[in-house]
C-alpha angles and dihedrals in degrees: 000000000000132000118221133188121202117196136176116236131003122283104253103187113084097212088057091048090053094049093045090051091049093053093043087056094049089049093057089070088065111028140356109270132182130177118202118200115207109204118246113268109264116243090009090159089065093055130082117243088256094051092048090051091049092051092048091046093053088053093046092052089046089056092057128085134216108279096024114145101221123208122180122213097226133161087229093055133104115286124219139189114236088258094049091046089053090053088046090054093047092051091048094048086063097039104040121079114215110339137020102202125191119193130207107198131209128275094286098045125240136329120247090251091058090047088054095048092050121096091205148339131237132188127212095199146341083246124088121239131187115265087242097053097041090065091060093043093049095046089050089052092053088049091047088050092053093052092049089052089052094047091242123156097242093100119057125195 
């Protein structure tokens, strides 16, 4: 099984790009991981919120493959501790076919079509993070989960 992360828009801040790349590299020791960046919508300022969500939704769905298990990072999703998230990932690695794909939506969230295509939603926090930072935070949590599952000392209780 592979883990995928689909995000809208590239990461601009160099320090975040470097940190994301570091955790992506670390993750490859445990599980195949890929991050797909969907370019920002052109002329988004001329679109309504609903139109922007629709266009982003079409691109998100286009980036998925048959058999993907789609999980949205959504403020209304299930929250986990790091230990519970590790358990969640372990169960998914045995239950999901080819790819477990997490999605970070655009600034207005997801279109109705994306919500319908998703198997579930998870939330990283009740707090709001920038779309640039959430990538790093989430990839680090996947890495943390892998170290927990392998009984490595990265995570302390």
